[in-house]
C-alpha positions in Angstrom: 14.1 120.5 -61.3 16.7 117.8 -62.1 15.7 115.6 -64.9 16.3 111.9 -64.3 17.0 110.0 -67.2 16.7 106.2 -68.1 20.5 106.0 -67.9 20.5 107.5 -64.3 18.0 105.0 -63.2 19.9 102.1 -64.6 23.3 103.1 -63.1 21.5 103.6 -59.5 19.8 100.2 -59.7 23.2 98.7 -61.1 25.0 100.2 -57.9 22.4 98.8 -55.7 22.5 95.5 -57.2 26.3 95.4 -56.9 26.1 96.3 -53.0 23.6 93.3 -52.6 26.0 91.0 -54.5 29.0 92.4 -52.4 27.3 91.5 -49.1 26.0 88.2 -50.5 29.5 86.9 -51.9 31.4 88.1 -48.9 29.0 86.1 -46.6 28.1 89.2 -44.5 25.1 89.0 -42.1 21.8 90.4 -43.6 19.4 92.2 -41.2 15.9 90.5 -41.0 14.0 92.3 -38.4 14.2 94.2 -35.0 12.0 93.9 -31.8 11.8 94.6 -28.2 11.2 92.3 -25.1 11.3 92.9 -21.5 12.5 96.6 -22.2 15.4 95.3 -24.3 15.8 95.9 -28.0 17.2 93.2 -30.3 17.9 92.6 -33.8 17.9 89.5 -35.9 20.3 89.0 -38.6 20.7 86.2 -41.4 23.9 84.4 -41.0 23.6 81.5 -43.5 21.3 79.8 -45.8 20.7 76.7 -47.9 21.3 74.3 -44.9 18.7 71.8 -45.8 17.1 71.0 -42.4 19.6 72.2 -39.7 18.5 70.0 -36.8 21.0 70.5 -34.1 24.1 72.7 -33.5 26.9 73.3 -31.0 29.8 75.8 -30.9 33.2 74.1 -31.4 34.9 77.5 -31.0 33.7 81.0 -30.0 32.9 81.7 -33.7 32.2 78.4 -35.1 29.1 76.3 -35.1 28.8 72.7 -36.0 25.4 72.1 -37.4 23.8 68.7 -38.2 21.5 68.4 -41.2 18.5 65.8 -40.8 19.3 64.2 -44.3 22.7 62.8 -42.7 25.3 65.6 -43.3 27.0 68.3 -41.1 28.5 71.6 -41.8 30.6 74.0 -39.9 29.5 77.7 -40.1 32.0 80.4 -39.2 29.6 83.1 -37.8 32.1 85.9 -38.5 32.1 85.5 -42.3 29.3 83.0 -42.9 31.5 80.7 -44.7 30.4 77.0 -44.7 32.6 73.8 -44.5 31.5 70.2 -45.0 32.1 67.8 -42.1 33.6 64.4 -43.0 33.5 61.1 -41.2 29.9 60.9 -40.2 28.1 57.4 -40.0 25.4 56.0 -42.3 22.2 57.6 -41.1 18.7 56.2 -41.7 17.2 59.5 -42.8 13.4 58.7 -43.4 10.4 60.5 -42.1 11.2 62.3 -38.9 14.4 60.4 -38.5 18.1 61.3 -39.5 21.1 63.0 -38.1 19.5 64.7 -35.0 21.2 66.5 -32.2 24.8 67.4 -31.3 26.4 68.8 -28.2 30.0 69.3 -27.0 30.9 67.9 -23.8 31.5 70.3 -20.8 34.8 72.3 -21.1 35.2 71.0 -24.7 38.4 71.7 -26.6 39.4 70.4 -29.9 40.8 68.1 -31.0 40.7 66.0 -27.7 37.2 66.9 -26.7 34.2 64.8 -27.5 31.1 65.7 -29.5 28.0 63.8 -28.9 25.4 63.0 -31.5 22.1 61.4 -31.7 20.7 60.0 -35.0 18.3 57.2 -36.3 20.0 54.0 -37.5 18.4 51.1 -39.4 18.3 47.8 -37.2 16.9 44.8 -38.7 14.8 46.7 -41.1 13.6 49.0 -38.4 14.9 52.4 -37.0 16.2 53.1 -33.6 17.7 56.2 -31.9 21.5 56.1 -31.2 23.6 58.1 -29.0 27.4 58.3 -30.2 30.4 60.5 -29.8 33.4 61.7 -31.8 36.4 63.8 -31.8 36.8 66.5 -34.4 40.2 67.5 -36.3 39.7 70.4 -38.6 36.6 69.2 -40.4 36.9 65.5 -39.9 35.2 63.3 -37.4 37.5 60.6 -35.8 37.2 57.9 -33.0 33.7 57.5 -33.7 31.9 55.4 -30.7 28.3 54.1 -30.6 27.6 54.7 -26.8 24.0 53.3 -26.9 22.0 51.7 -29.6 18.9 52.2 -27.9 16.1 49.5 -27.6 13.3 51.6 -29.5 13.0 49.8 -32.6 9.8 50.7 -34.6 8.5 50.4 -38.0 7.4 53.9 -38.0 9.6 56.8 -38.7 8.1 59.0 -36.0 9.0 60.4 -32.7 12.8 59.8 -32.4 13.2 62.7 -30.0 16.0 63.6 -29.6 18.0 66.2 -27.5 21.2 66.0 -25.4 21.8 67.9 -22.2 24.7 67.8 -19.6 24.4 68.1 -15.8 28.1 69.3 -15.4 28.2 66.3 -12.8 29.7 63.5 -15.2 26.2 62.6 -16.8 24.3 63.5 -19.9 20.6 63.1 -20.6 19.0 62.4 -24.0 15.4 62.0 -25.1 13.7 59.4 -27.2 10.0 59.7 -28.2 7.5 56.9 -28.1 8.3 56.1 -31.8 4.7 56.4 -32.9 3.7 53.6 -30.7 1.7 54.8 -27.7 1.9 52.0 -25.3 5.8 52.6 -25.3 5.4 55.5 -23.0 4.4 53.3 -20.1 6.7 50.3 -21.1 9.9 50.3 -19.0 11.2 47.4 -21.2 11.8 49.8 -24.0 13.8 53.1 -24.1 11.3 54.6 -26.4 9.0 57.3 -24.6 11.6 58.0 -22.1 14.5 60.4 -21.1 17.7 58.5 -20.5 20.7 59.3 -18.2 24.2 58.0 -18.9 27.8 58.7 -17.7 29.7 60.5 -20.4 31.4 57.3 -21.6 28.0 55.6 -22.1 28.0 53.5 -18.9 25.0 53.4 -16.6 25.3 55.5 -13.4 24.6 53.2 -10.4 22.0 55.7 -8.9 19.8 55.7 -11.9 16.2 54.9 -10.5 15.7 51.6 -12.3 19.1 49.9 -11.9 18.6 46.4 -10.7 14.7 46.5 -11.6 13.9 43.1 -13.0 11.3 44.6 -15.7 12.9 48.1 -16.5 15.8 49.3 -18.5 18.5 50.8 -16.3 19.4 53.8 -18.7 16.0 55.3 -18.1 15.6 58.4 -16.0 11.9 59.3 -16.5 9.2 57.9 -18.6 5.6 58.6 -20.0 7.0 61.0 -22.8 5.5 61.3 -26.1 8.1 63.1 -28.2 10.4 65.3 -26.2 12.4 67.3 -28.7 13.8 70.1 -26.5 15.8 69.4 -23.4 17.7 71.9 -21.0 19.5 71.4 -17.7 19.8 74.4 -15.1 23.1 73.9 -13.5 22.0 76.6 -10.9 19.0 74.7 -9.6 20.0 71.4 -10.8 16.6 71.1 -12.5 16.2 69.2 -16.0 13.4 70.7 -18.3 11.9 69.3 -21.3 9.3 70.7 -23.8 7.4 67.9 -25.9 4.9 67.3 -28.6 1.5 66.5 -27.7 -1.1 65.2 -30.0 -3.5 67.8 -31.6 -3.2 70.3 -28.9 -1.4 69.6 -25.6 2.4 70.3 -26.0 4.0 70.2 -22.6 6.7 71.8 -20.6 7.9 69.5 -18.0 10.2 69.7 -14.9 11.8 66.3 -14.9 12.4 64.3 -11.6 14.1 61.2 -11.1 12.2 57.9 -11.9 8.8 59.9 -12.3 6.0 59.0 -14.7 4.9 61.9 -17.0 1.7 60.3 -18.1 1.8 59.5 -21.8 -0.5 58.0 -23.1 -2.7 57.8 -19.9 -2.9 61.4 -19.3 -2.9 64.0 -22.2 -4.3 67.4 -23.0 -4.5 66.7 -26.8 -7.1 65.5 -29.0 -7.2 62.6 -31.7 -6.1 63.7 -35.2 -9.2 62.1 -36.5 -11.6 63.7 -34.3 -12.5 66.0 -31.3 -11.9 62.9 -29.1 -9.5 63.3 -26.0 -6.4 61.3 -25.7 -5.9 59.4 -22.6 -8.0 58.9 -19.6 -7.9 62.3 -18.2 -5.6 65.3 -18.0 -4.4 64.6 -14.4 -4.0 61.3 -12.5 -2.5 60.2 -9.0 1.0 59.1 -9.5 1.7 60.9 -12.7 3.4 64.4 -12.8 1.5 67.1 -14.2 3.1 69.5 -16.9 4.2 73.1 -15.9 2.7 74.5 -19.0 0.3 73.1 -21.7 0.0 74.7 -25.2 -3.5 74.6 -26.6 -3.4 74.8 -29.7 -0.1 73.2 -30.3 3.1 75.2 -31.0 4.9 72.1 -32.1 8.3 72.7 -29.9 11.4 71.6 -31.6 14.2 72.7 -29.1 14.7 74.2 -25.7 17.5 76.3 -24.0 17.7 78.0 -20.8 19.0 81.5 -21.1 22.0 82.6 -18.8 23.7 85.1 -20.9 24.6 88.8 -19.8 23.6 90.3 -23.4 20.0 90.4 -22.4 19.9 90.3 -18.6 16.2 90.5 -18.3 16.0 87.2 -19.9 18.2 85.2 -17.4 16.7 82.1 -16.3 14.0 82.0 -18.9 13.4 79.1 -21.3 13.5 79.6 -24.9 11.8 77.0 -27.4 11.7 77.0 -31.1 8.1 76.6 -32.4 7.6 74.7 -35.6 3.8 74.8 -36.5 3.2 78.3 -34.9 6.5 79.6 -36.2 8.0 81.6 -33.4 10.6 81.6 -30.7 8.6 80.8 -27.4 9.9 82.4 -24.3 8.6 81.3 -20.8 9.6 82.3 -17.4 9.6 79.9 -14.5 9.4 81.0 -10.8 11.5 79.6 -7.9 9.2 76.6 -7.6 9.3 75.9 -11.4 5.9 77.1 -12.1 5.5 78.9 -15.6 4.3 82.5 -14.8 4.9 84.3 -18.2 5.0 83.6 -21.9 6.1 85.6 -25.0 6.2 84.8 -28.6 9.1 86.4 -30.7 10.3 86.7 -34.3 6.8 85.5 -35.6 7.3 87.9 -38.5 9.9 85.6 -40.0 7.0 83.0 -40.8 9.6 80.1 -40.5 9.4 76.9 -38.7 12.1 77.3 -35.9 14.0 74.1 -35.3 17.1 74.6 -33.1 18.3 77.3 -30.6 21.7 77.6 -29.0 23.3 80.5 -26.9 26.6 81.9 -28.1 29.6 82.9 -25.6 28.4 86.5 -26.1 24.8 85.6 -24.8 23.4 86.1 -28.1 20.9 83.5 -29.5 21.3 81.8 -32.7 18.6 79.8 -34.4 18.0 77.6 -37.2 14.7 77.1 -39.3 13.5 74.3 -41.3 13.9 76.5 -44.7 17.6 76.0 -44.0 18.3 79.4 -42.5 20.5 80.3 -39.5 19.8 83.5 -37.8 21.4 85.4 -34.9 19.4 87.5 -32.3 21.6 90.1 -30.6 21.1 93.4 -29.0 20.3 96.1 -31.3 23.0 97.9 -33.1 25.6 95.7 -31.1 27.1 94.2 -34.3 
């Protein structure tokens, strides 16, 4: 029998430590877990960490992600070597409570340095906070030509429910969401942008076919209303359908299929309960003239994002919706049928035990996702790396 000495153990452990450090210093992806879904195997790799709260992200090249951090900064992560570069040129952000630097998205057919990046963030206006939509250009790691397209009429003394996600319809328009800002009546008030999904041209102008253009008591940017806090927004370019996932009160998160000019009920209808007791919020769960959700989550999963999967890496997921869950800490996969009804649900990567904030599909059809612990992960077919 071979005798193992203290020196042998020491040198083996030292060699293992060296390998771990080598992976760390070279920024190489570290495997986190594996799993299966819809008869497809996947792996999850840790790509980067220490990203504060990475709230939104977008690909600025096939290998580089620009990631916003809620405290008001942004970084570029190279997914090939995990290197991180700070972004310069950001505006002052009112980063308090749920506010801060929020979503980021590149325009369709984006190409640097002339393409536009779109941002949403909270801004202080007369000692109150509002959600702002802006755009900028990126040269290397510096933002230039900053333009505020809409400083929304959504002021509130609370620092809750800013929204705010961005989606494009590939027809010259963008949508972005704003929550009720912690004031429930805003959901039914068309004189404020709060509690609404807005639709604009890419330059910030109001499209003439918006539903409330010319309405004497409604803001023309509003596309739909009656929303509590939609933090996920995805546009299906094949079916020309707009999806949102939004926070309900205690219980009652919703997936909604958005139609022009429709009322989605908050706070008249709701499936949730008051935080201070088992009292239902709203008059009922359904009411004539109000659109009902396609799916309700009881208990709440606390959804933080939404994408529609269209990639080839996981063909059995095509057309499915993926949402990040904050409270219940997983990726929530749902399958809509041809009529928009949700017919299946699955919960992925719950083993990570992390609040999943943002999701994005890569050019390869992989899914990158961020967590409130400051981590960036990649979900890809098993052993494809």
